[in-house]
N, C-alpha and C positions, 0 to 999 in steps of 0.2 A: 510544305510538308513533303518529305522525300518518300520514295517508294518503300524504303525500309521501315517506315512508320506504320505501314498498313498490314493488317492480317489478311484482309480480303478486299479486292476491288472488282467490280463488275461494270461492264460498259455495254449499253444498248441491248439489254437482254429482252428477248421475246420468247413466248412459249405457247404452243397450241397443240391440243390433242388432235390426232388424225381426223380430218374431215370436219373440224369445228373452228369457230372463230378464236382468235388469240385470247388466252386467259389473262396474260399481261403483255405489255409491249413497250419497247424503248425504255426499259428500266436501267438506271445507272445508280450505283450506291457503293459505299465503302464502309469497312469496319476497321478502326484503328486497333493496334495491339493494346491489350489490357483495357479495352473499352467494352461496355455493355450497351448494345444498340437494340432498341425495341422496334419491331415492325408491327405497327398497330393498324387495325382495320376491321371493318365489319365482316360478317359471314359472306363468303362468295366473292371477295375482292381479289383473290388469287395469292394471298400472302403465304399460305402453306405450300402451294405449288411453287412459288418463288423460292422458298427455303429449300425445298427438295432439289431444285435446279442448282442453287448456290452450293449445296452440300455435295453435289456430284451424283445424286441418286438418279437424276434424269438429265439428259443433254438439252441445252437450250435450242430452240428453233433458230435463233440468231443471237449474235453477241459473244462476248468473251468474258471469262472469269479468271482472275489471277489470285491464287492463294499463296501467300508468302512470296516465294521466288519462282513459282512454276504455274502453268495453266492448270485449272481444276477441271478434269474431265471425268473423274470418278472419285468416290470417297477416298480421302487422303488419311493415312495413318496418323497424321499430326492434327487431325480434327476428330470431333466426337459428336454424337447426336443423342438427344433426350426427347422422348415423345410424350404425349398425354398419357398413354398407357405404359406402365413400367415394363411390361413384357418379360417378367422374370421366369426362369426355368424352374418348374415346381420340384424337380428332383435335385436341385442344387441349393445349398444353404446360402446365407448372406455372403460368406467369403467366396464361394464358388461362383455366384452370380456376379459379384463385383469384379472378379478376375476373368470372367468369360470374355473371350475375344482377344486377350492379350497375346495369345499364341497363334493367331491367324497368320497366314503366310505373308501378308503385307505389313505386319507389325515387326518392328525391330526385335531380333531374337534376344530373349532375356534369360539369364541364369535363374535357377530355381529360387535362389536367395533374393535376387532383384525383383522377381515376380511377386514373391511373398511380401517384400517390403513395400512395393507400390500399392498392393491391395490393402495392406494393413494401414498405410498412411491415408488412403482414400476413405476407408471405412471410418477411421477416426475423425477425418475432416467433416464428414456428414453427421457425426454424432451417434454412430452405431457401435462404438467400441464396447465390447462386452456382450454383444448380441450376434457375434459372427456365426454361431451355430444354428441360428433360427432359420426355418424354411419359410418360403413365401406364404404358406397357409396360415402361419402364425403372425404375419405382419399386417399392420393397418395400411390404409392407402398412403398415408404420409410416409410411413417407414419404407414401403415399397418404392416410392419415388426417391427416397434417400439412397436406397440401394442402386437405383438406376443412375442417379447422379454420381455415386461412387464408381460405378462401372465406367462412366464416361471419364471421370477424373483420373482413374487408374491408367489411362492411356497417356496422361500428361499432355493434353491437347493444347495447341496454340489457339484454337478457336472451337468453341462449343456452340453447336446449333441446337436450339431448343424450340420445339413446336408445341405451344400451349401446355407445358409440362405440369401446371398446377390447376388447370381449369376443372378437373374432376374432383378436387379436394374441397372439404368444408372450409368455411371462411377462416377459422382460427388456424387450421393446419396450413392453409394456403399462405397466410401471413408469415407463419414460421418458416416455410420453405422459401418465400421471397427474401426474407432476411438472411437465411442460410446461403442462398445463391449469391447475394451481394458480398457476403463475408468470404465465402470460399473462393470465388473467382478473383477477388482482390488479393487474397493471400497467395493464390496459386498463379497469379499473373496471367490469367487466361482471358482472352476476348470472348464475348458472347453475342450471338445474334438470336434474340428471343422474339418469337411470334406470339402475339396476344391480341385478344379483342377487348381486354380489360384496361380501361384508361387508368384506373388507380394503380394497377400493377405496373404499367409502363412508367408512370411518374415515380413510383416508389423505388424502382430498381435501375432505371436507365440513366446512362450518361447522355444519350441522344435518343430522340423519338422520331421515327419516320412514319408518316401517315400514308397509307396506301388506299386508293379508291379509284373510282371511274371504271368505265367499260370500254376497252380492255383496262386492266388494272395498271396503275403507275404510282410512283412516289409523288404525292402532290404537296406535301408540307414537311418541314423539318423543324424540330425544336431541340436546342441544346438544353440540358437540365443542369443548371449550375446551382443546385440546392444541396447543401452539405448532408451527408449521411450521419445517423439514421434520419430518415424523413418522416415527418408526422403528417398524417392525412388531413388534419384540420388546420395546418399552418397557412398563413396568408399566401405565401409563395406557391404552395401546392394547390390551393383553391384557385388562385389566379390562372395558373397553367392549365388546370383541369377545365376551367370555363373557356379558355381560348381553344383548347382541343375540341370541346363539345361544340363550340360555334363552327369550327371547321368541319366536323362530322355532319352537322345539320345542313351546312351549305352543300356538302357532297351529296347528301340524301336528296335535297331539293333538285340538284343538278341531274341526278340519276332518274328522278321522276318526271323531269321536264319533257315535253314532247320533242321529238326529233326535229320537227320543222315548225316554224312560227305559223300560227293560224293566219289566214287571209283577212 
């Protein structure tokens, strides 16, 4: 596979907060163009810290990150981020929030018409057409996350970084948003790196699953998910993959709980 096939490549990344042990160490991974990769792991394994480093929000202690054809040293205008909290501005309506950030200095300069077209297209893509004038106070949690996703899509990103974006939603809304994510990114030809602790979510949306664990954190297992969409949670293939991942997680847990030295 050539360099041109990758949206993101990272080699030998490590990160430590000042005066502390490394959060993760010697991490290497890649995200292909138009691919959804899930970074799966338990609480405290360093997956959110890794995503922030990969997205350019924090510099790595060691290692290199290549985004498309250039080193990633800060957030790139050809990437976008979605977090657990939608973080909408209360004084802006759906249209204003979806378009917020398009005119920042690092973004390509758009005409007014191009700006409006991008925002309208993104709002329609997430199913909010007709609700453009609503303000955040009138939105449910799921609708607010749709606006956050529209805000990211309006940038027309090559790569979307998503950190547990649906974990605060109820089960039905979460399932709707997972299906929406798969549909939208495939239609928009966007790559996604999604951080989650939810095995079911990873299986339902990902083209590849990377399991993170250990202390310091690292990528310990990888699964390609060659199951056609839409995926059904109780299908034999999904259940078999889930059991394999659960076995790997349980092995990691036992490893983390093992004594550092064998008893005499």
